[in-house]
VMD Tcl script that draws the C-alpha trace (Angstrom):
set ca {
  {17.83 79.52 5.12}
  {19.94 81.73 7.39}
  {23.59 82.38 6.55}
  {25.60 81.03 9.49}
  {29.07 80.62 8.02}
  {32.25 82.32 9.13}
  {33.84 83.56 5.92}
  {37.16 84.34 7.65}
  {38.24 80.75 8.33}
  {38.33 77.91 5.80}
  {37.39 74.50 7.14}
  {38.64 72.94 3.91}
  {41.05 74.21 1.25}
  {41.67 72.20 -1.91}
  {44.29 73.50 -4.34}
  {45.09 72.18 -7.83}
  {43.73 68.71 -6.97}
  {44.02 66.12 -9.75}
  {43.18 62.42 -9.40}
  {43.55 59.90 -12.22}
  {42.52 56.27 -12.60}
  {44.46 54.35 -15.28}
  {45.72 57.67 -16.69}
  {42.16 58.97 -17.04}
  {41.42 62.03 -14.88}
  {38.63 61.60 -12.33}
  {39.28 65.11 -11.00}
  {41.15 67.81 -12.83}
  {42.83 70.84 -11.24}
  {40.14 71.40 -8.59}
  {40.34 74.47 -6.35}
  {37.76 74.60 -3.57}
  {37.50 76.63 -0.39}
  {34.82 75.77 2.18}
  {34.18 78.08 5.14}
  {33.20 76.90 8.59}
  {29.63 76.31 9.67}
  {27.91 75.59 6.36}
  {25.96 72.74 4.79}
  {27.42 72.15 1.33}
  {26.01 69.85 -1.34}
  {28.48 68.36 -3.82}
  {26.47 67.70 -6.97}
  {27.15 66.64 -10.53}
  {26.41 63.86 -13.01}
  {27.46 60.24 -12.58}
  {31.21 59.88 -12.98}
  {31.80 63.54 -12.13}
  {34.29 62.72 -9.34}
  {32.10 63.62 -6.34}
  {33.03 60.61 -4.21}
  {36.60 60.80 -5.48}
  {36.84 64.37 -4.16}
  {35.96 63.19 -0.65}
  {38.25 60.16 -0.82}
  {41.18 62.22 -2.11}
  {40.68 64.75 0.68}
  {40.79 61.90 3.23}
  {43.82 60.19 1.64}
  {41.71 57.17 0.67}
  {42.79 57.44 -2.97}
  {46.14 58.78 -4.23}
  {46.41 62.27 -5.68}
  {48.25 62.88 -8.91}
  {48.73 66.51 -7.88}
  {47.45 69.11 -5.47}
  {47.09 69.77 -1.76}
  {44.29 69.54 0.78}
  {44.18 71.41 4.10}
  {41.76 71.20 7.00}
  {41.80 74.37 9.09}
  {45.13 75.17 7.49}
  {46.78 71.82 8.21}
  {47.13 68.49 6.35}
  {44.73 65.66 7.11}
  {47.38 63.70 9.00}
  {47.46 66.46 11.65}
  {43.69 67.04 11.81}
  {42.33 63.51 11.58}
  {40.40 63.84 14.84}
  {38.56 66.88 13.46}
  {37.15 65.00 10.46}
  {34.13 62.67 10.41}
  {33.26 60.45 7.43}
  {30.08 58.60 6.47}
  {30.91 56.37 3.47}
  {28.51 55.12 0.83}
  {26.43 52.33 2.28}
  {27.24 50.09 -0.69}
  {30.97 50.25 0.07}
  {30.61 48.60 3.51}
  {30.83 44.86 4.25}
  {27.56 44.47 6.15}
  {28.19 40.76 6.73}
  {31.08 41.53 9.08}
  {30.07 40.03 12.46}
  {29.74 43.02 14.77}
  {27.02 44.85 16.65}
  {25.62 48.32 16.05}
  {27.19 49.80 19.18}
  {30.59 48.32 18.32}
  {30.45 50.02 14.91}
  {29.68 53.33 16.60}
  {32.51 52.83 19.09}
  {34.92 52.58 16.17}
  {34.43 56.33 15.80}
  {36.29 56.78 19.10}
  {39.36 54.73 18.23}
  {41.19 57.83 17.03}
  {41.09 59.11 20.60}
  {41.38 55.76 22.37}
  {43.97 54.09 20.19}
  {43.42 50.60 18.81}
  {44.67 48.78 21.92}
  {42.67 50.50 24.64}
  {39.22 49.00 25.07}
  {36.29 51.41 25.32}
  {34.85 51.70 28.80}
  {31.62 53.00 30.32}
  {32.20 56.66 29.31}
  {32.80 55.68 25.69}
  {29.76 53.40 25.62}
  {27.71 56.26 27.04}
  {28.85 58.50 24.19}
  {28.02 55.79 21.66}
  {24.53 55.31 23.10}
  {23.93 59.06 23.01}
  {24.90 59.11 19.32}
  {22.50 56.23 18.64}
  {19.76 58.14 20.45}
  {20.48 61.16 18.24}
  {19.85 59.10 15.10}
  {16.87 57.28 16.61}
  {18.09 53.67 16.82}
  {19.29 53.29 20.42}
  {17.07 50.23 20.81}
  {19.14 48.46 18.13}
  {22.48 48.86 19.92}
  {23.07 45.11 20.35}
  {21.70 44.11 16.95}
  {24.09 42.64 14.40}
  {24.64 45.11 11.56}
  {23.77 42.41 9.00}
  {20.23 42.35 10.44}
  {19.57 46.06 9.86}
  {17.53 47.67 7.12}
  {19.25 50.04 4.70}
  {18.04 53.09 6.59}
  {19.19 51.65 9.92}
  {22.61 50.87 8.47}
  {22.94 54.45 7.26}
  {21.99 55.78 10.68}
  {24.58 53.50 12.31}
  {27.38 55.05 10.28}
  {26.00 58.50 10.90}
  {26.17 57.76 14.65}
  {29.76 56.54 14.25}
  {30.67 59.91 12.74}
  {28.72 61.88 15.34}
  {30.44 60.21 18.28}
  {33.76 61.65 17.09}
  {32.47 65.19 17.75}
  {34.37 66.29 14.63}
  {34.51 69.81 13.24}
  {33.93 68.87 9.60}
  {31.85 65.97 8.29}
  {31.88 64.29 4.89}
  {28.83 62.21 3.94}
  {28.83 60.26 0.68}
  {25.25 59.90 -0.58}
  {23.61 59.52 2.85}
  {20.11 59.88 1.36}
  {20.56 57.11 -1.23}
  {17.91 54.37 -0.95}
  {16.74 55.35 2.55}
  {13.16 55.71 3.76}
  {11.51 59.05 4.46}
  {11.92 58.68 8.23}
  {15.68 58.18 7.87}
  {15.94 61.08 5.46}
  {14.23 63.38 7.97}
  {16.54 62.10 10.71}
  {19.62 62.85 8.61}
  {18.35 66.34 7.76}
  {17.71 67.05 11.44}
  {21.26 65.95 12.32}
  {22.69 68.15 9.54}
  {20.91 71.22 10.90}
  {21.88 70.42 14.47}
  {25.54 70.11 13.47}
  {25.41 73.44 11.65}
  {23.82 75.11 14.67}
  {26.93 74.03 16.62}
  {29.26 75.59 14.06}
  {30.19 72.32 12.34}
  {30.80 72.07 8.59}
  {29.01 69.36 6.61}
  {29.77 68.36 2.99}
  {27.38 65.90 1.38}
  {27.49 64.17 -1.99}
  {23.92 64.62 -3.16}
  {22.01 63.53 -6.27}
  {18.53 65.00 -5.94}
  {18.59 68.46 -7.55}
  {15.01 69.03 -6.42}
  {16.04 69.20 -2.76}
  {19.42 70.95 -3.02}
  {18.01 74.42 -2.37}
  {15.80 73.14 0.47}
  {18.49 71.25 2.38}
  {21.73 73.20 1.85}
  {23.08 76.75 2.01}
  {26.18 76.22 -0.18}
  {26.78 74.07 -3.25}
  {29.73 72.81 -5.28}
  {28.96 71.88 -8.90}
  {31.42 69.29 -10.17}
  {32.00 67.51 -13.47}
  {35.62 66.31 -13.24}
  {36.48 70.01 -13.06}
  {34.88 72.31 -10.52}
  {32.25 74.31 -12.39}
  {31.30 76.62 -9.52}
  {31.03 76.72 -5.74}
  {29.60 79.13 -3.21}
  {26.38 80.27 -1.53}
  {23.25 78.68 -2.97}
  {21.57 81.77 -4.44}
  {24.65 82.87 -6.39}
  {25.83 79.42 -7.48}
  {22.85 77.13 -8.10}
  {21.88 78.94 -11.28}
  {20.55 77.76 -14.66}
  {23.81 78.70 -16.36}
  {25.99 76.78 -13.91}
  {23.69 73.77 -14.00}
  {23.81 73.70 -17.81}
  {27.61 73.78 -17.65}
  {27.53 70.88 -15.17}
  {24.81 68.65 -16.62}
  {24.29 69.83 -20.18}
  {20.87 69.10 -21.68}
  {19.86 66.77 -18.84}
  {19.09 69.55 -16.38}
  {15.44 70.08 -17.34}
  {14.63 66.47 -16.53}
  {16.24 66.69 -13.12}
  {15.04 69.99 -11.71}
  {11.67 71.39 -10.72}
  {12.90 74.95 -11.33}
  {10.64 76.40 -14.07}
  {13.43 78.72 -15.22}
  {15.62 75.69 -15.95}
  {12.85 73.86 -17.76}
  {12.04 76.93 -19.83}
  {15.69 77.31 -20.75}
  {15.70 73.94 -22.44}
  {18.32 72.55 -20.00}
}
mol new
graphics top color blue
foreach p $ca { graphics top sphere $p radius 0.5 }
foreach p [lrange $ca 0 end-1] q [lrange $ca 1 end] { graphics top cylinder $p $q radius 0.2 }
display resetview
């Protein structure tokens, strides 16, 4: 996979980030720097703080300590540059709204909540739906969609923002192969346009195939950086312990005993 990142400009800088729930740390003293134009997987065991890292960066959960900067500025000043695809299970899919209306919500940051989207905005929303392959479902109620179609709807909502950095929380979870291929294609297309994409990912067998950078997290940041230097047996053992051999197809990891 070609190296396309610009190492001179950080899309995301996280310094000394700590998040605690009921006095128990979910993230501890995390330092992370992410350059522009890369596809980064955030991986680690269950309860490692992967989703919390995204939510803390986006001010969706409070931080006990630390700072987060996007292109050198706080999130409040760069909100329009950031796209977010949440976990599908965190969304109320019974809310009575159509697919295209969900996608149009991605434009409210530019429109404001009181200006109704017009023909140009609907054109952008339809283009985003075409990109993810569900334009024919634009008027369908979101409650009537399959899991893969729901995931593509939220991907289209993020795409219509034309952000510079995208966070996706487990976009491949419980989707069909067609949707997975569609998401991968979108990831690569975004990278080709210089965008930065960070994805919470569980399947260690596809990390090296899909991504060029990786962050290994288990409450603390174990390691982060380009795939070849970071996704190593030693770092995976530090992250997962003895469970690595059951999760990876890498013969070196299996031979190492995890």
